[in-house]
MARBA-124331 format. One line per 10 residues: number of its first residue (from 1); their letters; for each residue x, y, z of N, C-alpha, C. Coordinates in steps of 0.05 Angstrom, whole numbers. Example, Ala and Ser with C-alpha at 12.3 -4.5 7.8 and 13.67 -1.06 7.14 Angstrom:
<recs>
1	as	264/-114/156/246/-90/156/264/-66/156 ~ 257/-45/142/273/-21/143/258/1/157
</recs>
This chain:
<recs>
1	mgsfslkrsc	-2035/-1659/-2079/-2062/-1654/-2089/-2063/-1627/-2102 ~ -2071/-1625/-2127/-2071/-1600/-2141/-2095/-1583/-2134 ~ -2096/-1558/-2144/-2118/-1540/-2138/-2144/-1551/-2148 ~ -2143/-1565/-2172/-2168/-1576/-2183/-2179/-1598/-2165 ~ -2161/-1616/-2155/-2170/-1637/-2137/-2180/-1625/-2111 ~ -2167/-1603/-2102/-2176/-1590/-2077/-2204/-1579/-2080 ~ -2209/-1565/-2102/-2235/-1554/-2107/-2256/-1576/-2110 ~ -2248/-1598/-2123/-2267/-1620/-2127/-2274/-1633/-2101 ~ -2254/-1635/-2083/-2259/-1647/-2057/-2279/-1630/-2041 ~ -2274/-1603/-2041/-2291/-1585/-2026/-2320/-1585/-2038
11	yrrwyvmvpl	-2321/-1586/-2064/-2348/-1587/-2077/-2362/-1613/-2070 ~ -2348/-1635/-2071/-2360/-1661/-2066/-2369/-1664/-2037 ~ -2354/-1652/-2019/-2361/-1654/-1990/-2371/-1627/-1980 ~ -2389/-1615/-1995/-2399/-1589/-1987/-2414/-1590/-1961 ~ -2426/-1613/-1954/-2440/-1616/-1929/-2422/-1616/-1905 ~ -2396/-1619/-1910/-2376/-1616/-1888/-2365/-1587/-1889 ~ -2360/-1577/-1913/-2347/-1551/-1916/-2365/-1528/-1906 ~ -2390/-1529/-1913/-2408/-1506/-1906/-2412/-1503/-1876 ~ -2418/-1524/-1861/-2420/-1520/-1832/-2394/-1510/-1819 ~ -2371/-1520/-1828/-2346/-1510/-1817/-2342/-1480/-1823
21	llitawysyh	-2349/-1471/-1847/-2347/-1443/-1853/-2366/-1426/-1837 ~ -2390/-1436/-1832/-2409/-1422/-1815/-2399/-1419/-1787 ~ -2387/-1441/-1776/-2375/-1439/-1749/-2353/-1419/-1748 ~ -2336/-1419/-1769/-2314/-1400/-1771/-2324/-1371/-1771 ~ -2345/-1366/-1787/-2356/-1339/-1789/-2369/-1331/-1762 ~ -2382/-1349/-1749/-2394/-1342/-1723/-2373/-1336/-1702 ~ -2352/-1353/-1702/-2330/-1348/-1682/-2317/-1321/-1687 ~ -2311/-1315/-1713/-2298/-1290/-1719/-2315/-1266/-1711 ~ -2341/-1268/-1716/-2359/-1246/-1708/-2360/-1243/-1678 ~ -2361/-1265/-1664/-2361/-1264/-1635/-2335/-1253/-1624
31	fygvvqpvyd	-2313/-1261/-1635/-2287/-1251/-1626/-2285/-1221/-1631 ~ -2295/-1211/-1654/-2294/-1183/-1661/-2309/-1166/-1640 ~ -2331/-1178/-1630/-2347/-1163/-1611/-2337/-1162/-1583 ~ -2321/-1182/-1575/-2312/-1184/-1547/-2283/-1174/-1543 ~ -2270/-1167/-1565/-2242/-1157/-1562/-2243/-1131/-1546 ~ -2226/-1129/-1525/-2225/-1106/-1508/-2207/-1084/-1521 ~ -2214/-1059/-1519/-2197/-1038/-1531/-2172/-1034/-1514 ~ -2153/-1021/-1526/-2129/-1011/-1512/-2132/-981/-1510 ~ -2119/-970/-1490/-2121/-941/-1485/-2094/-927/-1490 ~ -2096/-905/-1503/-2072/-889/-1509/-2072/-863/-1495
41	gksvigltap	-2049/-855/-1485/-2046/-829/-1472/-2019/-816/-1479 ~ -2018/-790/-1478/-1994/-776/-1486/-1990/-751/-1469 ~ -1965/-746/-1463/-1958/-722/-1448/-1933/-710/-1460 ~ -1931/-683/-1459/-1908/-669/-1470/-1895/-654/-1447 ~ -1869/-658/-1444/-1853/-645/-1423/-1832/-627/-1436 ~ -1831/-602/-1427/-1811/-584/-1437/-1789/-580/-1417 ~ -1766/-571/-1427/-1742/-566/-1411/-1736/-536/-1413 ~ -1731/-524/-1390/-1726/-495/-1390/-1700/-490/-1375 ~ -1686/-470/-1385/-1661/-461/-1372/-1668/-442/-1348 ~ -1648/-436/-1331/-1654/-417/-1309/-1664/-390/-1320
51	nfrvpdtgpg	-1682/-379/-1304/-1695/-354/-1313/-1679/-329/-1304 ~ -1653/-330/-1307/-1637/-306/-1301/-1611/-309/-1317 ~ -1597/-287/-1320/-1572/-286/-1335/-1549/-280/-1316 ~ -1526/-291/-1323/-1502/-285/-1307/-1492/-258/-1316 ~ -1488/-239/-1298/-1479/-212/-1306/-1450/-214/-1316 ~ -1443/-193/-1330/-1415/-191/-1340/-1396/-191/-1316 ~ -1374/-205/-1319/-1354/-206/-1298/-1328/-195/-1308 ~ -1312/-187/-1289/-1286/-176/-1296/-1266/-198/-1303 ~ -1243/-191/-1313/-1223/-210/-1321/-1215/-228/-1297 ~ -1212/-253/-1302/-1204/-272/-1282/-1225/-282/-1263
61	qevrgnglly	-1249/-271/-1265/-1271/-280/-1247/-1286/-304/-1259 ~ -1296/-320/-1242/-1310/-345/-1251/-1337/-338/-1263 ~ -1343/-351/-1286/-1369/-348/-1299/-1384/-374/-1296 ~ -1406/-373/-1282/-1422/-397/-1276/-1441/-402/-1300 ~ -1444/-427/-1307/-1461/-434/-1330/-1465/-464/-1331 ~ -1481/-472/-1350/-1488/-500/-1355/-1471/-510/-1378 ~ -1451/-526/-1372/-1432/-535/-1393/-1446/-552/-1414 ~ -1467/-567/-1407/-1481/-583/-1427/-1494/-566/-1448 ~ -1503/-542/-1441/-1515/-524/-1460/-1493/-514/-1479 ~ -1469/-510/-1469/-1447/-500/-1486/-1438/-522/-1505
71	iggaqliaeq	-1439/-547/-1497/-1428/-569/-1513/-1448/-576/-1536 ~ -1472/-583/-1528/-1491/-593/-1548/-1517/-579/-1549 ~ -1521/-560/-1531/-1546/-545/-1531/-1568/-560/-1516 ~ -1591/-547/-1516/-1614/-558/-1501/-1624/-584/-1513 ~ -1621/-587/-1540/-1630/-611/-1553/-1615/-636/-1543 ~ -1589/-632/-1538/-1573/-654/-1528/-1582/-663/-1501 ~ -1588/-644/-1484/-1598/-650/-1457/-1625/-665/-1459 ~ -1642/-655/-1477/-1669/-668/-1480/-1666/-697/-1490 ~ -1648/-701/-1509/-1644/-728/-1519/-1633/-747/-1498 ~ -1614/-737/-1483/-1602/-754/-1462/-1623/-760/-1440
81	talglrepsv	-1640/-741/-1435/-1661/-745/-1415/-1681/-766/-1425 ~ -1689/-764/-1450/-1708/-783/-1462/-1696/-811/-1461 ~ -1670/-814/-1467/-1657/-840/-1465/-1656/-850/-1436 ~ -1650/-831/-1418/-1649/-838/-1390/-1675/-849/-1379 ~ -1697/-839/-1390/-1723/-849/-1380/-1728/-878/-1387 ~ -1712/-889/-1406/-1715/-917/-1413/-1695/-935/-1400 ~ -1679/-923/-1382/-1660/-940/-1367/-1675/-960/-1349 ~ -1664/-984/-1347/-1678/-1005/-1331/-1685/-996/-1302 ~ -1667/-980/-1290/-1673/-971/-1263/-1697/-953/-1262 ~ -1699/-935/-1282/-1722/-917/-1283/-1748/-933/-1289
91	vdrvvaaggv	-1746/-952/-1307/-1770/-968/-1314/-1779/-983/-1289 ~ -1760/-994/-1274/-1768/-1008/-1249/-1782/-990/-1229 ~ -1773/-965/-1227/-1786/-946/-1209/-1814/-939/-1219 ~ -1817/-937/-1245/-1844/-931/-1256/-1863/-954/-1250 ~ -1854/-979/-1254/-1871/-1002/-1249/-1877/-1004/-1219 ~ -1857/-999/-1202/-1861/-1001/-1173/-1882/-980/-1164 ~ -1884/-958/-1178/-1903/-937/-1171/-1931/-941/-1183 ~ -1934/-963/-1198/-1961/-969/-1209/-1964/-965/-1238 ~ -1942/-958/-1252/-1943/-953/-1281/-1937/-979/-1297 ~ -1937/-976/-1323/-1931/-998/-1341/-1903/-993/-1353
101	pwyvsktvpl	-1889/-1014/-1360/-1861/-1011/-1369/-1858/-1005/-1399 ~ -1879/-1007/-1415/-1875/-1006/-1444/-1882/-978/-1455 ~ -1876/-957/-1440/-1880/-930/-1450/-1857/-922/-1469 ~ -1862/-901/-1485/-1842/-892/-1504/-1836/-862/-1498 ~ -1811/-856/-1496/-1802/-828/-1491/-1784/-820/-1514 ~ -1789/-798/-1526/-1773/-788/-1549/-1775/-758/-1550 ~ -1756/-746/-1564/-1755/-717/-1566/-1768/-708/-1592 ~ -1777/-683/-1591/-1789/-670/-1615/-1767/-654/-1629 ~ -1765/-656/-1656/-1744/-640/-1670/-1746/-611/-1662 ~ -1723/-600/-1656/-1722/-573/-1645/-1720/-552/-1668
111	nagqlpliti	-1739/-533/-1668/-1739/-511/-1687/-1726/-487/-1674 ~ -1720/-467/-1690/-1708/-443/-1679/-1727/-429/-1660 ~ -1716/-422/-1636/-1732/-408/-1616/-1751/-426/-1600 ~ -1750/-452/-1605/-1768/-470/-1591/-1754/-484/-1568 ~ -1769/-488/-1547/-1758/-502/-1523/-1756/-532/-1530 ~ -1736/-546/-1519/-1734/-575/-1523/-1758/-589/-1510 ~ -1770/-608/-1525/-1793/-622/-1516/-1789/-652/-1516 ~ -1800/-665/-1496/-1800/-694/-1495/-1829/-704/-1494 ~ -1835/-722/-1512/-1862/-734/-1512/-1862/-761/-1499 ~ -1882/-767/-1484/-1886/-792/-1471/-1911/-805/-1481
121	dvtagkpaav	-1909/-828/-1493/-1932/-843/-1504/-1936/-869/-1488 ~ -1960/-874/-1479/-1966/-897/-1463/-1991/-911/-1474 ~ -1989/-938/-1476/-2012/-954/-1484/-2015/-976/-1464 ~ -2040/-980/-1455/-2046/-1000/-1434/-2074/-1010/-1437 ~ -2080/-1032/-1423/-2107/-1043/-1425/-2127/-1029/-1408 ~ -2118/-1012/-1389/-2137/-997/-1372/-2129/-967/-1372 ~ -2149/-950/-1374/-2143/-921/-1374/-2129/-912/-1349 ~ -2135/-924/-1326/-2122/-915/-1301/-2092/-921/-1302 ~ -2084/-943/-1315/-2056/-949/-1318/-2041/-929/-1335 ~ -2055/-919/-1356/-2043/-899/-1373/-2038/-873/-1358
131	tktlevilaq	-2059/-864/-1344/-2057/-839/-1329/-2035/-841/-1307 ~ -2035/-863/-1293/-2015/-867/-1272/-1987/-867/-1283 ~ -1982/-880/-1306/-1956/-881/-1317/-1946/-853/-1325 ~ -1963/-838/-1337/-1955/-811/-1345/-1949/-793/-1321 ~ -1964/-796/-1300/-1958/-781/-1276/-1931/-788/-1264 ~ -1926/-814/-1263/-1901/-823/-1251/-1877/-815/-1268 ~ -1880/-816/-1294/-1857/-809/-1312/-1851/-779/-1309 ~ -1870/-763/-1305/-1865/-734/-1301/-1846/-730/-1277 ~ -1851/-745/-1255/-1833/-743/-1232/-1806/-755/-1238 ~ -1805/-776/-1253/-1780/-789/-1260/-1764/-772/-1279
141	tqvtlrslqq	-1777/-756/-1295/-1763/-738/-1313/-1746/-718/-1297 ~ -1758/-707/-1276/-1743/-688/-1259/-1719/-702/-1247 ~ -1722/-726/-1237/-1700/-741/-1225/-1678/-747/-1246 ~ -1686/-756/-1269/-1667/-764/-1290/-1652/-739/-1300 ~ -1666/-717/-1304/-1653/-693/-1314/-1633/-682/-1294 ~ -1641/-683/-1269/-1623/-673/-1248/-1598/-690/-1246 ~ -1602/-717/-1247/-1579/-735/-1245/-1560/-731/-1268 ~ -1571/-727/-1292/-1554/-723/-1316/-1536/-698/-1312 ~ -1548/-677/-1302/-1533/-652/-1299/-1513/-653/-1276 ~ -1521/-668/-1255/-1502/-672/-1233/-1477/-687/-1242
151	qaqvpedqmm	-1480/-707/-1259/-1457/-721/-1270/-1439/-703/-1286 ~ -1450/-683/-1298/-1434/-664/-1313/-1425/-640/-1296 ~ -1430/-642/-1269/-1422/-621/-1250/-1433/-594/-1257 ~ -1458/-593/-1266/-1471/-568/-1271/-1480/-556/-1244 ~ -1474/-530/-1239/-1483/-518/-1214/-1513/-519/-1211 ~ -1521/-521/-1186/-1550/-524/-1180/-1567/-502/-1192 ~ -1557/-477/-1191/-1573/-455/-1200/-1571/-452/-1231 ~ -1556/-469/-1244/-1554/-468/-1273/-1567/-492/-1287 ~ -1580/-509/-1272/-1591/-533/-1283/-1617/-527/-1298 ~ -1622/-542/-1320/-1648/-541/-1333/-1668/-557/-1317
161	tpflvsppgv	-1693/-548/-1318/-1714/-562/-1303/-1737/-569/-1322 ~ -1752/-590/-1316/-1775/-598/-1332/-1800/-583/-1323 ~ -1818/-580/-1342/-1844/-570/-1336/-1864/-582/-1355 ~ -1889/-585/-1346/-1909/-599/-1361/-1921/-580/-1382 ~ -1917/-586/-1407/-1928/-570/-1429/-1956/-579/-1436 ~ -1959/-606/-1438/-1986/-617/-1445/-1993/-638/-1424 ~ -2010/-632/-1405/-2017/-652/-1385/-2032/-675/-1397 ~ -2030/-698/-1384/-2045/-722/-1395/-2075/-717/-1392 ~ -2089/-721/-1414/-2118/-719/-1414/-2130/-746/-1409 ~ -2155/-748/-1417/-2169/-774/-1414/-2159/-793/-1435
171	ptasyaarlp	-2149/-817/-1428/-2139/-836/-1448/-2161/-843/-1468 ~ -2153/-846/-1493/-2172/-852/-1514/-2171/-882/-1520 ~ -2195/-893/-1525/-2196/-922/-1531/-2189/-926/-1560 ~ -2175/-948/-1566/-2167/-954/-1593/-2173/-983/-1599 ~ -2186/-988/-1622/-2192/-1015/-1631/-2175/-1022/-1656 ~ -2152/-1010/-1658/-2136/-1014/-1682/-2128/-1043/-1686 ~ -2123/-1058/-1665/-2114/-1086/-1667/-2137/-1105/-1670 ~ -2163/-1096/-1668/-2185/-1115/-1669/-2189/-1127/-1696 ~ -2189/-1110/-1717/-2194/-1120/-1744/-2172/-1139/-1754 ~ -2146/-1133/-1751/-2126/-1152/-1760/-2127/-1179/-1745
181	staqrflagv	-2133/-1178/-1718/-2135/-1203/-1703/-2158/-1219/-1712 ~ -2181/-1206/-1717/-2204/-1221/-1727/-2199/-1233/-1754 ~ -2186/-1218/-1772/-2181/-1228/-1799/-2162/-1252/-1798 ~ -2142/-1251/-1780/-2124/-1274/-1778/-2138/-1299/-1769 ~ -2156/-1296/-1750/-2171/-1319/-1740/-2190/-1329/-1761 ~ -2203/-1311/-1777/-2221/-1320/-1798/-2206/-1336/-1819 ~ -2183/-1325/-1828/-2167/-1339/-1849/-2157/-1366/-1839 ~ -2149/-1367/-1813/-2141/-1392/-1802/-2164/-1412/-1801 ~ -2188/-1402/-1794/-2211/-1420/-1794/-2218/-1430/-1821 ~ -2216/-1413/-1842/-2222/-1422/-1869/-2202/-1443/-1878
191	alsilltvlv	-2176/-1439/-1872/-2156/-1459/-1879/-2160/-1485/-1865 ~ -2168/-1484/-1839/-2173/-1508/-1824/-2198/-1523/-1835 ~ -2218/-1507/-1844/-2242/-1519/-1855/-2236/-1534/-1881 ~ -2219/-1522/-1898/-2211/-1535/-1922/-2196/-1561/-1917 ~ -2177/-1559/-1898/-2161/-1582/-1891/-2178/-1605/-1881 ~ -2197/-1599/-1863/-2214/-1620/-1852/-2232/-1632/-1874 ~ -2242/-1615/-1892/-2259/-1625/-1914/-2243/-1644/-1932 ~ -2219/-1636/-1938/-2202/-1654/-1955/-2196/-1680/-1941 ~ -2190/-1679/-1915/-2185/-1704/-1901/-2210/-1722/-1900 ~ -2233/-1711/-1896/-2258/-1726/-1896/-2262/-1738/-1924
201	dvllthrksr	-2257/-1723/-1945/-2260/-1733/-1972/-2241/-1756/-1978 ~ -2216/-1753/-1969/-2197/-1775/-1973/-2205/-1800/-1959 ~ -2214/-1797/-1934/-2222/-1821/-1919/-2246/-1834/-1931 ~ -2266/-1818/-1938/-2290/-1830/-1950/-2285/-1842/-1977 ~ -2268/-1829/-1993/-2261/-1840/-2019/-2246/-1867/-2016 ~ -2227/-1867/-1997/-2212/-1892/-1993/-2231/-1914/-1982 ~ -2249/-1907/-1965/-2268/-1926/-1954/-2286/-1937/-1977 ~ -2295/-1919/-1994/-2312/-1928/-2016/-2297/-1947/-2035 ~ -2272/-1941/-2040/-2256/-1958/-2058/-2252/-1986/-2046 ~ -2247/-1987/-2020/-2244/-2013/-2007/-2270/-2029/-2007
211	tqerqqalvg	-2293/-2015/-2003/-2319/-2028/-2004/-2324/-2040/-2032 ~ -2318/-2024/-2052/-2322/-2034/-2080/-2305/-2058/-2086 ~ -2280/-2058/-2076/-2262/-2080/-2081/-2272/-2106/-2067 ~ -2283/-2103/-2042/-2294/-2126/-2029/-2319/-2137/-2043 ~ -2335/-2118/-2053/-2359/-2127/-2067/-2352/-2142/-2092 ~ -2332/-2132/-2107/-2323/-2146/-2131/-2312/-2173/-2125 ~ -2297/-2175/-2103/-2286/-2201/-2095/-2308/-2220/-2088 ~ -2329/-2211/-2074/-2351/-2228/-2067/-2367/-2237/-2092 ~ -2370/-2219/-2111/-2384/-2226/-2136/-2368/-2247/-2151 ~ -2342/-2243/-2152/-2325/-2263/-2167/-2326/-2290/-2153
221	asagpnpayp	-2326/-2291/-2127/-2327/-2316/-2113/-2353/-2331/-2116 ~ -2375/-2316/-2116/-2402/-2328/-2119/-2407/-2338/-2147 ~ -2393/-2328/-2167/-2397/-2337/-2194/-2386/-2364/-2199 ~ -2367/-2374/-2183/-2356/-2401/-2186/-2335/-2402/-2208 ~ -2324/-2427/-2214/-2303/-2429/-2235/-2314/-2424/-2262 ~ -2297/-2416/-2280/-2305/-2410/-2308/-2309/-2437/-2322 ~ -2333/-2442/-2334/-2338/-2467/-2347/-2321/-2472/-2371 ~ -2310/-2451/-2383/-2293/-2455/-2407/-2267/-2467/-2399 ~ -2259/-2465/-2374/-2234/-2475/-2364/-2239/-2491/-2339 ~ -2246/-2517/-2342/-2251/-2533/-2318/-2225/-2536/-2302
231	pdaagq	-2227/-2541/-2276/-2204/-2543/-2259/-2185/-2565/-2269 ~ -2197/-2589/-2278/-2179/-2611/-2287/-2163/-2604/-2311 ~ -2178/-2590/-2330/-2164/-2582/-2355/-2143/-2561/-2349 ~ -2149/-2544/-2331/-2129/-2523/-2324/-2105/-2535/-2311 ~ -2108/-2558/-2296/-2086/-2570/-2282/-2068/-2586/-2300 ~ -2078/-2595/-2324/-2062/-2611/-2342/-2040/-2594/-2356
</recs>
């Protein structure tokens, strides 16, 4: 069926199309009003080195230090910690403590003289879940960072430690997904309305054609044989 036939069907069955579109518009408006918001929260965690320096030592004496800082610097430790926070075991502990598992942990590009930073972004359906997740991840950051340095055999007094740079504030409500969801449902409703209208038009048109054929057959039968061709003459 071409676009012209489609338009003609919708125009011919406007009494079917219009109510369906009104129902679609009402449903979309109702859905837009009842969609619940999602809540976003963010926290920033910094990593700091020990607050003392190792004094100069004489030849042959041991120099204590953090080997990870010598290899890749503080940014390497921050990146490995951010990745560690997404390990399945850490996610399981966050969920067990009342948090949500779909948080995002990533590092901030390090500028000269800047401390390494890890940002934690959380989105959930309830503000309490956002706040709880951020609180739990802060504790898990300390565990993850310590475990990472222990594996590298960093001395206890040379380990980097986390501290809260930006504490979690009140989660903000977001309706970003409401408009696309409503638009999708509205377009689906319009497409369904067109489809149903076309189906009704096809059925009614087919029914009308069959009715006309039966009427023509009845008219032909009631008219009787053609006098110009009598049955006996036709049989000869």
